[in-house]
SENUTI-494773 format. One record per atom (N, C-alpha, C): atom name; residue in one letter; residue number from 1; x, y, z. Coordinates in steps of 0.001 Angstrom, whole numbers, padded with zeros to 6 digits. Example, Ala and Ser with C-alpha at 12.3 -4.5 7.8 and 13.67 -1.06 7.14 Angstrom:
# residues 2
R, N, A, 1, 013190, -005690, 007800
R, CA, A, 1, 012300, -004500, 007800
R, C, A, 1, 013200, -003300, 007800
R, N, S, 2, 012850, -002250, 007080
R, CA, S, 2, 013670, -001060, 007140
R, C, S, 2, 012900, 000030, 007870
//
This chain:
# residues 131
R, N, M, 1, -008225, 013737, -002472
R, CA, M, 1, -006879, 013398, -002028
R, C, M, 1, -006686, 011883, -002094
R, N, R, 2, -005609, 011464, -002712
R, CA, R, 2, -005318, 010032, -002826
R, C, R, 2, -004873, 009486, -001481
R, N, K, 3, -005302, 008269, -001196
R, CA, K, 3, -004961, 007638, 000073
R, C, K, 3, -003735, 006748, -000091
R, N, Y, 4, -003006, 006617, 000990
R, CA, Y, 4, -001831, 005763, 001004
R, C, Y, 4, -001621, 005232, 002416
R, N, R, 5, -000766, 004236, 002508
R, CA, R, 5, -000333, 003745, 003812
R, C, R, 5, 001185, 003691, 003788
R, N, I, 6, 001790, 003645, 004975
R, CA, I, 6, 003250, 003675, 005064
R, C, I, 6, 003726, 002456, 005843
R, N, W, 7, 004616, 001667, 005245
R, CA, W, 7, 005228, 000522, 005904
R, C, W, 7, 006523, 000992, 006563
R, N, D, 8, 006636, 000772, 007871
R, CA, D, 8, 007823, 001121, 008646
R, C, D, 8, 008726, -000114, 008664
R, N, V, 9, 009785, -000083, 007889
R, CA, V, 9, 010678, -001237, 007726
R, C, V, 9, 011351, -001612, 009050
R, N, D, 10, 011833, -000614, 009801
R, CA, D, 10, 012539, -000890, 011058
R, C, D, 10, 011649, -001549, 012103
R, N, N, 11, 010397, -001099, 012192
R, CA, N, 11, 009475, -001638, 013199
R, C, N, 11, 008578, -002744, 012655
R, N, N, 12, 008730, -003049, 011351
R, CA, N, 12, 008006, -004146, 010721
R, C, N, 12, 006489, -004027, 010916
R, N, E, 13, 005956, -002819, 010640
R, CA, E, 13, 004522, -002603, 010794
R, C, E, 13, 004083, -001387, 009980
R, N, Y, 14, 002785, -001337, 009694
R, CA, Y, 14, 002227, -000147, 009062
R, C, Y, 14, 002080, 000928, 010125
R, N, L, 15, 002329, 002172, 009735
R, CA, L, 15, 002188, 003272, 010679
R, C, L, 15, 000727, 003428, 011071
R, N, K, 16, 000495, 003589, 012335
R, CA, K, 16, -000845, 003862, 012841
R, C, K, 16, -001200, 005298, 012462
R, N, E, 17, -002489, 005581, 012404
R, CA, E, 17, -002946, 006917, 012014
R, C, E, 17, -002327, 008016, 012873
R, N, E, 18, -002181, 007770, 014177
R, CA, E, 18, -001613, 008807, 015041
R, C, E, 18, -000146, 009081, 014717
R, N, R, 19, 000583, 008088, 014215
R, CA, R, 19, 001973, 008309, 013815
R, C, R, 19, 002070, 008978, 012459
R, N, K, 20, 001075, 008778, 011613
R, CA, K, 20, 001089, 009413, 010288
R, C, K, 20, 001077, 010934, 010414
R, N, F, 21, 000639, 011438, 011571
R, CA, F, 21, 000622, 012874, 011842
R, C, F, 21, 002030, 013457, 011722
R, N, H, 22, 003045, 012656, 011906
R, CA, H, 22, 004437, 013102, 011859
R, C, H, 22, 005014, 013090, 010439
R, N, F, 23, 004203, 012717, 009471
R, CA, F, 23, 004642, 012606, 008090
R, C, F, 23, 003758, 013453, 007182
R, N, Y, 24, 004308, 013851, 006058
R, CA, Y, 24, 003487, 014403, 004989
R, C, Y, 24, 004207, 014174, 003672
R, N, L, 25, 003456, 014264, 002586
R, CA, L, 25, 004018, 014085, 001250
R, C, L, 25, 004162, 015444, 000574
R, N, N, 26, 005343, 015701, 000020
R, CA, N, 26, 005546, 016885, -000818
R, C, N, 26, 004767, 016708, -002106
R, N, A, 27, 004607, 017771, -002842
R, CA, A, 27, 003904, 017714, -004121
R, C, A, 27, 004563, 016739, -005092
R, N, D, 28, 005876, 016544, -004949
R, CA, D, 28, 006588, 015622, -005844
R, C, D, 28, 006540, 014177, -005354
R, N, G, 29, 005818, 013906, -004243
R, CA, G, 29, 005689, 012548, -003720
R, C, G, 29, 006748, 012163, -002709
R, N, T, 30, 007654, 013081, -002375
R, CA, T, 30, 008688, 012807, -001378
R, C, T, 30, 008060, 012761, 000008
R, N, L, 31, 008356, 011709, 000757
R, CA, L, 31, 007839, 011573, 002114
R, C, L, 31, 008718, 012370, 003069
R, N, M, 32, 008079, 013213, 003867
R, CA, M, 32, 008780, 014050, 004841
R, C, M, 32, 008421, 013571, 006248
R, N, I, 33, 009392, 013662, 007180
R, CA, I, 33, 009177, 013239, 008559
R, C, I, 33, 009535, 014387, 009504
R, N, S, 34, 008745, 014512, 010567
R, CA, S, 34, 008976, 015557, 011564
R, C, S, 34, 010182, 015204, 012426
R, N, T, 35, 011007, 016204, 012704
R, CA, T, 35, 012172, 015986, 013576
R, C, T, 35, 012080, 016818, 014848
R, N, G, 36, 010966, 017518, 015042
R, CA, G, 36, 010818, 018352, 016233
R, C, G, 36, 009376, 018752, 016466
R, N, W, 37, 009154, 019476, 017558
R, CA, W, 37, 007816, 019909, 017959
R, C, W, 37, 007848, 021402, 018262
R, N, N, 38, 006744, 022079, 017994
R, CA, N, 38, 006674, 023482, 018386
R, C, N, 38, 006042, 023597, 019778
R, N, D, 39, 005810, 024809, 020236
R, CA, D, 39, 005267, 025031, 021586
R, C, D, 39, 003861, 024455, 021766
R, N, E, 40, 003106, 024311, 020669
R, CA, E, 40, 001748, 023760, 020741
R, C, E, 40, 001742, 022245, 020565
R, N, K, 41, 002922, 021620, 020640
R, CA, K, 41, 003056, 020161, 020496
R, C, K, 41, 002640, 019674, 019104
R, N, I, 42, 002893, 020498, 018112
R, CA, I, 42, 002608, 020146, 016724
R, C, I, 42, 003932, 019849, 016037
R, N, P, 43, 003993, 018751, 015261
R, CA, P, 43, 005249, 018422, 014580
R, C, P, 43, 005711, 019541, 013659
R, N, C, 44, 007023, 019747, 013621
R, CA, C, 44, 007608, 020751, 012736
R, C, C, 44, 009026, 020307, 012382
R, N, D, 45, 009778, 021153, 011715
R, CA, D, 45, 011151, 020836, 011317
R, C, D, 45, 011210, 019496, 010584
R, N, Y, 46, 010665, 019478, 009396
R, CA, Y, 46, 010598, 018243, 008613
R, C, Y, 46, 011873, 018030, 007799
R, N, K, 47, 012199, 016756, 007571
R, CA, K, 47, 013291, 016377, 006681
R, C, K, 47, 012802, 015224, 005808
R, N, I, 48, 013537, 014931, 004755
R, CA, I, 48, 013161, 013837, 003865
R, C, I, 48, 013321, 012519, 004615
R, N, A, 49, 012259, 011704, 004610
R, CA, A, 49, 012296, 010389, 005250
R, C, A, 49, 013083, 009424, 004371
R, N, D, 50, 013853, 008561, 004997
R, CA, D, 50, 014658, 007578, 004279
R, C, D, 50, 013735, 006593, 003548
R, N, P, 51, 013766, 006564, 002201
R, CA, P, 51, 012873, 005663, 001465
R, C, P, 51, 013177, 004181, 001697
R, N, K, 52, 014318, 003874, 002282
R, CA, K, 52, 014623, 002477, 002622
R, C, K, 52, 013973, 002077, 003944
R, N, K, 53, 013566, 003079, 004737
R, CA, K, 53, 012947, 002809, 006034
R, C, K, 53, 011427, 002926, 006002
R, N, Y, 54, 010911, 003717, 005050
R, CA, Y, 54, 009471, 003943, 004967
R, C, Y, 54, 009014, 003735, 003519
R, N, I, 55, 008098, 002807, 003325
R, CA, I, 55, 007610, 002474, 001986
R, C, I, 55, 006175, 002976, 001852
R, N, I, 56, 005944, 003814, 000865
R, CA, I, 56, 004606, 004346, 000607
R, C, I, 56, 003881, 003377, -000318
R, N, E, 57, 002667, 003003, 000058
R, CA, E, 57, 001832, 002136, -000765
R, C, E, 57, 000505, 002854, -001025
R, N, W, 58, 000222, 003082, -002284
R, CA, W, 58, -000971, 003826, -002701
R, C, W, 58, -002149, 002891, -002923
R, N, T, 59, -003328, 003457, -002864
R, CA, T, 59, -004528, 002704, -003217
R, C, T, 59, -005020, 003163, -004586
R, N, P, 60, -005530, 002234, -005383
R, CA, P, 60, -006138, 002656, -006650
R, C, P, 60, -007543, 003223, -006445
R, N, G, 61, -007994, 003251, -005183
R, CA, G, 61, -009325, 003767, -004900
R, C, G, 61, -010410, 002713, -005021
R, N, L, 62, -010008, 001458, -005039
R, CA, L, 62, -010959, 000350, -005148
R, C, L, 62, -011034, -000419, -003829
R, N, K, 63, -012152, -001074, -003620
R, CA, K, 63, -012316, -001967, -002469
R, C, K, 63, -012564, -003374, -003003
R, N, D, 64, -012555, -004352, -002093
R, CA, D, 64, -012828, -005724, -002514
R, C, D, 64, -014250, -005819, -003078
R, N, K, 65, -014627, -006984, -003597
R, CA, K, 65, -015921, -007105, -004284
R, C, K, 65, -017108, -006820, -003372
R, N, N, 66, -016914, -006935, -002059
R, CA, N, 66, -017995, -006640, -001119
R, C, N, 66, -017989, -005182, -000672
R, N, G, 67, -017015, -004405, -001135
R, CA, G, 67, -016936, -003000, -000793
R, C, G, 67, -016503, -002738, 000636
R, N, K, 68, -015841, -003720, 001268
R, CA, K, 68, -015467, -003594, 002679
R, C, K, 68, -014034, -003138, 002890
R, N, E, 69, -013089, -003765, 002201
R, CA, E, 69, -011673, -003475, 002449
R, C, E, 69, -011056, -002694, 001301
R, N, E, 70, -010333, -001641, 001641
R, CA, E, 70, -009601, -000842, 000654
R, C, E, 70, -008423, -001666, 000134
R, N, I, 71, -008199, -001633, -001160
R, CA, I, 71, -007097, -002348, -001787
R, C, I, 71, -005910, -001399, -001890
R, N, Y, 72, -004715, -001888, -001538
R, CA, Y, 72, -003492, -001094, -001613
R, C, Y, 72, -002421, -001841, -002396
R, N, E, 73, -001520, -001077, -002944
R, CA, E, 73, -000296, -001615, -003532
R, C, E, 73, 000372, -002490, -002469
R, N, G, 74, 000844, -003660, -002859
R, CA, G, 74, 001481, -004568, -001905
R, C, G, 74, 000527, -005583, -001302
R, N, D, 75, -000777, -005414, -001522
R, CA, D, 75, -001726, -006406, -001021
R, C, D, 75, -001626, -007687, -001835
R, N, I, 76, -001926, -008777, -001173
R, CA, I, 76, -002028, -010073, -001843
R, C, I, 76, -003508, -010406, -001861
R, N, I, 77, -004000, -010668, -003046
R, CA, I, 77, -005440, -010865, -003195
R, C, I, 77, -005739, -012204, -003845
R, N, Q, 78, -006969, -012618, -003667
R, CA, Q, 78, -007469, -013783, -004382
R, C, Q, 78, -008516, -013245, -005344
R, N, A, 79, -008369, -013583, -006594
R, CA, A, 79, -009291, -013100, -007609
R, C, A, 79, -010429, -014095, -007776
R, N, H, 80, -011441, -013703, -008519
R, CA, H, 80, -012532, -014628, -008787
R, C, H, 80, -012849, -014631, -010273
R, N, K, 81, -013909, -015290, -010628
R, CA, K, 81, -014305, -015536, -012013
R, C, K, 81, -013230, -016389, -012686
R, N, K, 82, -012733, -015982, -013834
R, CA, K, 82, -011769, -016824, -014556
R, C, K, 82, -010393, -016862, -013896
R, N, Y, 83, -010148, -015998, -012912
R, CA, Y, 83, -008861, -015970, -012217
R, C, Y, 83, -008932, -016659, -010857
R, N, E, 84, -010010, -017374, -010599
R, CA, E, 84, -010291, -017959, -009296
R, C, E, 84, -009153, -018855, -008788
R, N, N, 85, -008993, -018834, -007480
R, CA, N, 85, -008020, -019676, -006770
R, C, N, 85, -006568, -019400, -007151
R, N, V, 86, -006299, -018225, -007632
R, CA, V, 86, -004936, -017820, -007934
R, C, V, 86, -004619, -016607, -007068
R, N, K, 87, -003411, -016574, -006522
R, CA, K, 87, -002999, -015434, -005706
R, C, K, 87, -002300, -014401, -006586
R, N, Y, 88, -002636, -013144, -006324
R, CA, Y, 88, -002058, -012033, -007059
R, C, Y, 88, -001525, -010996, -006085
R, N, K, 89, -000522, -010272, -006529
R, CA, K, 89, 000045, -009156, -005771
R, C, K, 89, -000354, -007872, -006486
R, N, V, 90, -000839, -006877, -005741
R, CA, V, 90, -001215, -005586, -006330
R, C, V, 90, 000057, -004771, -006523
R, N, I, 91, 000272, -004310, -007747
R, CA, I, 91, 001481, -003555, -008071
R, C, I, 91, 001132, -002285, -008848
R, N, W, 92, 002031, -001313, -008795
R, CA, W, 92, 001976, -000139, -009660
R, C, W, 92, 003016, -000394, -010735
R, N, Y, 93, 002617, -000344, -011989
R, CA, Y, 93, 003546, -000611, -013074
R, C, Y, 93, 003348, 000445, -014150
R, N, S, 94, 004376, 001162, -014463
R, CA, S, 94, 004389, 002176, -015504
R, C, S, 94, 003447, 003327, -015176
R, N, C, 95, 002153, 003146, -015381
R, CA, C, 95, 001227, 004258, -015153
R, C, C, 95, -000128, 003805, -014614
R, N, A, 96, -000197, 002580, -014107
R, CA, A, 96, -001490, 002069, -013639
R, C, A, 96, -001278, 000956, -012604
R, N, F, 97, -002356, 000601, -011925
R, CA, F, 97, -002327, -000520, -010984
R, C, F, 97, -002666, -001800, -011722
R, N, F, 98, -001931, -002847, -011375
R, CA, F, 98, -002140, -004168, -011949
R, C, F, 98, -002160, -005190, -010825
R, N, I, 99, -002630, -006395, -011153
R, CA, I, 99, -002422, -007524, -010263
R, C, I, 99, -001473, -008472, -010986
R, N, E, 100, -000486, -008962, -010227
R, CA, E, 100, 000539, -009833, -010799
R, C, E, 100, 000372, -011236, -010235
R, N, N, 101, 000233, -012214, -011120
R, CA, N, 101, 000122, -013606, -010709
R, C, N, 101, 001409, -014004, -009994
R, N, I, 102, 001294, -014435, -008757
R, CA, I, 102, 002466, -014763, -007948
R, C, I, 102, 003246, -015936, -008529
R, N, N, 103, 002554, -016871, -009177
R, CA, N, 103, 003234, -018055, -009728
R, C, N, 103, 003839, -017832, -011108
R, N, T, 104, 003132, -017079, -011973
R, CA, T, 104, 003583, -016973, -013365
R, C, T, 104, 004166, -015608, -013729
R, N, G, 105, 003866, -014574, -012927
R, CA, G, 105, 004326, -013231, -013258
R, C, G, 105, 003422, -012495, -014228
R, N, E, 106, 002377, -013168, -014738
R, CA, E, 106, 001424, -012526, -015642
R, C, E, 106, 000770, -011342, -014920
R, N, I, 107, 000587, -010233, -015645
R, CA, I, 107, -000067, -009083, -015033
R, C, I, 107, -001380, -008764, -015752
R, N, I, 108, -002344, -008304, -014955
R, CA, I, 108, -003675, -007959, -015452
R, C, I, 108, -004014, -006582, -014900
R, N, L, 109, -004542, -005719, -015731
R, CA, L, 109, -004932, -004390, -015306
R, C, L, 109, -005980, -004477, -014202
R, N, L, 110, -005743, -003766, -013106
R, CA, L, 110, -006708, -003715, -012001
R, C, L, 110, -007602, -002509, -012242
R, N, H, 111, -008701, -002746, -012921
R, CA, H, 111, -009592, -001663, -013312
R, C, H, 111, -010966, -001768, -012662
R, N, D, 112, -011210, -002870, -011976
R, CA, D, 112, -012551, -003145, -011487
R, C, D, 112, -012458, -003919, -010177
R, N, R, 113, -013147, -003460, -009160
R, CA, R, 113, -013094, -004145, -007869
R, C, R, 113, -013677, -005551, -007952
R, N, N, 114, -014492, -005824, -008966
R, CA, N, 114, -015095, -007151, -009080
R, C, N, 114, -014080, -008243, -009393
R, N, I, 115, -012875, -007857, -009795
R, CA, I, 115, -011806, -008836, -009992
R, C, I, 115, -011349, -009381, -008646
R, N, V, 116, -011369, -008533, -007612
R, CA, V, 116, -010821, -008896, -006307
R, C, V, 116, -011885, -009583, -005461
R, N, S, 117, -011692, -010876, -005233
R, CA, S, 117, -012606, -011629, -004390
R, C, S, 117, -012386, -011265, -002932
R, N, K, 118, -011111, -011339, -002507
R, CA, K, 118, -010795, -010942, -001135
R, C, K, 118, -009309, -010638, -001008
R, N, I, 119, -009000, -009811, -000022
R, CA, I, 119, -007613, -009509, 000318
R, C, I, 119, -007182, -010542, 001343
R, N, I, 120, -006097, -011264, 001053
R, CA, I, 120, -005674, -012324, 001972
R, C, I, 120, -004419, -011953, 002761
R, N, G, 121, -003876, -010790, 002501
R, CA, G, 121, -002701, -010344, 003240
R, C, G, 121, -001965, -009269, 002466
R, N, N, 122, -000683, -009108, 002815
R, CA, N, 122, 000165, -008157, 002090
R, C, N, 122, 001591, -008698, 002071
R, N, I, 123, 002432, -008103, 001252
R, CA, I, 123, 003777, -008630, 001020
R, C, I, 123, 004679, -008525, 002244
R, N, H, 124, 004358, -007649, 003182
R, CA, H, 124, 005204, -007456, 004362
R, C, H, 124, 004823, -008380, 005504
R, N, E, 125, 003536, -008426, 005820
R, CA, E, 125, 003071, -009193, 006972
R, C, E, 125, 002797, -010654, 006641
R, N, N, 126, 002625, -010971, 005372
R, CA, N, 126, 002289, -012330, 004962
R, C, N, 126, 003136, -012810, 003788
R, N, P, 127, 004472, -012782, 003940
R, CA, P, 127, 005329, -013181, 002813
R, C, P, 127, 005162, -014648, 002404
R, N, E, 128, 004590, -015455, 003274
R, CA, E, 128, 004367, -016876, 002940
R, C, E, 128, 003436, -017022, 001740
R, N, H, 129, 002593, -016025, 001474
R, CA, H, 129, 001695, -016091, 000311
R, C, H, 129, 002415, -015843, -000997
R, N, L, 130, 003661, -015401, -000925
R, CA, L, 130, 004424, -015111, -002152
R, C, L, 130, 005102, -016358, -002713
R, N, K, 131, 004978, -017464, -002014
R, CA, K, 131, 005633, -018716, -002447
R, C, K, 131, 004718, -019551, -003293
//
């Protein structure tokens, strides 16, 4: 099962695991949200979640070079080797994950965790890194 995280636009935070219980993804990728509870206190009566209020960010299944932090779409990373000291944003483009140079817009296929030196933030909580 592919992992993802959900950014709650109204509350300006990622959903905690206990809140994710109120959501699920349809087979077509549509995010559904619970609007009620049954007698056993289990969420039910789902409706389509407003995509302007909840942003799904997928992981390519890679971690940073130390294998500690999971990389997600929307993360801001610092690369190493020939890309050292440059900030990149993790993006989904066309059919694959890429890292996009924040200054130049150049994109590089994100195929190997060894490209990612460290995760320094994300586009929601650390927009100052996008400048």
